[in-house]
N, C-alpha and C positions, 0 to 999 in steps of 0.2 A: 961266463962260468964262475969267474972270480967273484963277481957281484952276487951271484946266487949263493955261493959258499959263504961269503961274508954275511949275507942276510940271514942264512940259517944259523950261523954262529951267534949272531946278535940275538936272534929269537930264542936260541937255547939258553943263553946267558940270562935273558929277561925272565924266562920261565923258571930258571933256578932261583933267581932273586925273589920272584913273586912267591914261590913255594916256601922259601926261607922266611919271608916276611909274614906270610899267613900262618905257617906252622900247622901241625896237626892238633887234634883235640887235646891230647896229653900235654903238649907244650903250651897250649892256650890256657888250659885250666891252671897249670902250675905258675904261669905268669901272673894270673889274677891272684892265686893263693899266696905266692911269695910277696907280692905287693901288699896284700892284706896283712900278712904277718909283720912286715916292716912298719906299717901304719899302726898296728896293734901295739908293737913295742914302744912306739912314740906316744901312746895314749890317745891316739886319734881314732876312737872306737867307731864313730859313725861312718867315717870314710872307710875304715877297715871292713865294716859290715857290708858295705856295697861291693867291695872286691870279693869277699867270700861268697856273696850271692851270685856274682858273675861266674865264679868258678863252678858253683852248683848248677847254673844254667847249662854249662858245658857238660858237666858230669853229675847228674842228680843222685848218684850213689857214692859221692866223694866223702867218705866218713870224716876225714881230717878237716874238711871245710865246714861240715856241720859242727864239729867240735869247736873250731875257732869262732864260728858264728855264734855259738852258744856262749863262748867266753866273752865276746864283745858285749853280749846282752847281759851277762852276769856282772861285768864291770859297770855297765850302765844301769844296773838295778832293774832290769826288765826280767823279773824272775820267771814268769810263766813261759815266755818265748825261749828263755835260756834253757829251762828244763826240757822243753819240747825238742829243741835242736840237739842238746847233749844226749837225750834218750835216743834220737835217731842215729847219732854218731856211734854209740856203743852197740846198738842193734846191728849196724853195718860192720863194725869192727870191735869185737869184744876185748881186744888187746889194748884199747885206748883207756888205760887205767886212770890217767889224770882226769878224763871226763867222768869216770865213775866217782872219783873223789869230789868233784864239784857238784855232781848230782847228790852225793851224800850231804854236802854242806847245805844245799837247798832243802833237802828233806829235814835236816836238823832245824833249819830256820822255821819250818812249818810244824815243829815239835813232833815229827814222825820219827822218833829216836830209834825205834826198832829197825825200820827200813834203812835209816842212815847208817846204823851199825852194820847192817847186812852189806852195804856198799864197802865199808871199811874192811870187813872180814873177807870179802871177795878179793879185794886188792892184796890183802895180807896173805891170802892163800897162794898168790902168785909171787909175792915179794914180801917175806916176813919182816923185812927191815925198812919198808917204805915209810918215811917219816910223816908224810901228809896223812897216810892211812892210820898210823898210830895216833896222831893228834886228833883225827876225826873220831876214832874209837874212844879216846879219852874224853873228848867233848860230849859224846853221847852218854857216857857213863856219868859224867858230872851233871848233865841235864836230868838224868834219872836218879840223882842224889846217891850215886854209888861211888863217892869220892875215894874210898879205900881201894877200889879196883882201878881207879884212874891214876892214882899217885905213882905206883911202880912203872906204869907205861910212860908217864911224863919224865920220871927220873931216868929211865933208860934212854929216852931221846936226848936228854941233857948230857948224859954220859957219852953218847955217841957223837953228839954235835953241840959242844958247850957254847958255841957262838949264837945259837938260834934262840930268839927271844920268846917265842910263843909258849913253850913249856914252862918257862920261869913264871910268866904272867898267869898262866892257868893254875900253876901250883900255888902262887901267892893268893889268888882269888879263893882257892879251896881253903887255905888257912884263914882268910878273912871270914869266910862262911862259918868256919868252925870256931871263930872268935879267938884264934891264935894270932894275935897281932904281931907279937915278937917273931914268930916263925915266918909270917908273911914279909915282915920288914927285912929279915935276914936274906930271904930269897931275892927280894928286889935289890938289896945292896950288892948281892953277888952279880946280878945282871948288870947293874949300873957300873960295877967295876970293869966289866967287859965292854960295855957300850954306854958311855956317859951321856950320850945324846938321845937315849931312848925316851921319848916323850911320855909314852903310856906308863912306863915303869916309874918315872919321876912323879907324874901326876898321881898315880895310885899310892906312891909312898907319902906324898903330901897329904892325901886324904886319910891314910892310916895314922900319920903323926898327929893330925888334927883330932882324930877320934880318941887317941890316947893322951890328949891334952899337951902334947909337945908342940906348942904353938910357934915357938921360935924356930924349931926344926922344920915345921910345915911351911912357914914363911920363907925360909931359906930355899926350900925346894921350888916354890913358886918363883922366887927371884932368879934362881938358876935357869928355870925354863924361859923366863923373859930374856935373860942375858944370852942364852943359846939361840933364841929365835927372835931377834930384835925387830924383824919385819912382820911378825905375827901378833896382831893386837888382841887376839883371842885370849892369850895367856895373861895379858894385862886386865882383861875383863874378869878372868877367873880369880885373880888376886883381889880385885875389888869386892867380889862376892865373899871371899875369905875374910877380908878386913871388916865387911859389914857383919858377918856372922860372929866375929870376935871383938865387936864393939870398937874397932879402930876406924870410925866413920870418916874422920878427917882425912886419913890416908886414901880411903876409897874415893871420896869426893874429889880430892886433888888429882888423882890419876884420871878419873872420868873427865874432868874439866880440861886436863892436858890433851886427852884424846880428841875432844871436841875442837880445841884450838888447832891441833895438828890436822884434823880432817873436818873442816867446817861444812863441807858439802855432803858428809855422810850422816844421814838421819839416825842411823843405828845407835850412835854414841849418845845423842841427845835423848833418845827414847830410853836408853839404859840409865842415864842420869835421872830422868823423870821417875822411872821405876824404882831406882834407889831411894829417892826422896819419899816416894809413897811407902816403901817398906820401913823407913825410919820415922814415918808419920809426920813428915814435913810437907803438908799438902800445898801450902802457899808456894813453896819453892818449886814443887812439881809443876804447878800451873804456870809459874813464871817461865820455866824451861820450855814447856810446850808452847806457850804463847810466842816466845822468841823464835822457836823453831818454825812456826807458821809464818813469821815475818821473813826469816832468813831463807827458808826453803818453801816458798808458797805453793809449789806444785807437787810437794811430797805429801802423801795422804796420811802417813802414820801418826803424826802429831795431832792432826785434826781428829782422827778416829779415837785416839787415846783420850784427848780432851773431852770429846763428846761423851764417851763412856763414863768418864769421871763425873760429868755434870748429871748424867742419868742416875748414877749411884747416889748423888747428892740431892736427888729429887728436883733438879733444875732443868727440866726438859726443854724449856724455852731457850736456855743458853746452849744446850746441845744442838738444837735445830739451827741456831744462829751460826754456830761453828761449822756445821755441815753446809749451810748455805754459802758461807764465805769461801769454802773450798770449791763448791760447784760453780760459783761465779768466776773463779780464776781458772778452773780446769773444766772445760765444757764438753770434753769427750774422753774416751778411753775407758779401760777396765775400772780404774779407781773412781772415776766419775760415776759409773754405774753402781759401784759398791756403796758410795756415799748416798746415792739416791735410794737404794734399797734400805740402807740404815735409816734414812730419814722417814721412809715409809713405815718402818717398824716402830719408830718413835711416835709417829702420828696415829698408828693403829693402837698403840698403848694408851694414847690420849682419847681413844674412841672416835677419832676423826677418820672413820672407815672409808668414806668416799675419796678423800684426799690421798689416803694410803693406797687404795686400789688404783687410782689414776697414775700414781708414780710407778707402781709395779707394772702396770700395762705399758707404760712408756719404756721401762727397762726391757720388758719382753719384746717389744717392737724393735728396739735397738739391737 
């Protein structure tokens, strides 16, 4: 009897444990959903997308899962699928106003400003002080060249939330469009006083100062960006373009050579230096940089392609073909090999060697 009672007790406990482990549909879908949100917050959009899809398999009418799925696609620039899933979300739950805002942004991107503004107005009818909706409405007005109507909206957002960068930047761009450079500069200085590390504001201010011929001021803004972002080489590339435009070519050349020395394996900086020499009409220096790149980085296609294009412009197709052959001998497979082969076919076709060109194209199609 005791054995039977003990067995029943153990069986009951096991049933309870299994029930807890399995959980009901609601618990299951929320487990997937919460895991997806955690991954989304970390920026792991592809993994998050899978979790939201799992949640939707459990509950195909889970509006918030459609919303978050749409947001992962928005962040990944998958615009069509994002629009589709966000639309499903608001159809299932009209109170998902953040989904309406993102739909409005997507509509604005396609220049459907009237429908984008409808989304903003819909949200504002529910919450007149919704910042994202106000900014969306202002953006649609700016897109329709109704800056005078947008300005008071942006100023109201700044008054309500002085720390927010977006309205300052939008106002500054309105001033630039209206050729009020002093007004734009004042707005950007106000923003930078609140947030000295705002990259967009500092870069826009550098551009304004360059346009108003305050070259030392513009240079200082570029230097500040570099100092604030020492690991981001893009700002060093930006200042080299500034130096080239302002005829400080030695400074630009020095920075590019330093970048190549610091990153000898990165073809990008070598190509940028070659492009720099091309723009200042130092063709021999450009060719030398590209030749060296093909020696140091023999399996990178960029230098070969650029060199071949240069030779074609110079009416030296035989040299272009030689460069492409050199690359294909070293790299006998892969996407770049096929690109080089198609490029060679185009050169041969230009030389009216149609049979050879078609043979190469057929080889590429076969591969």
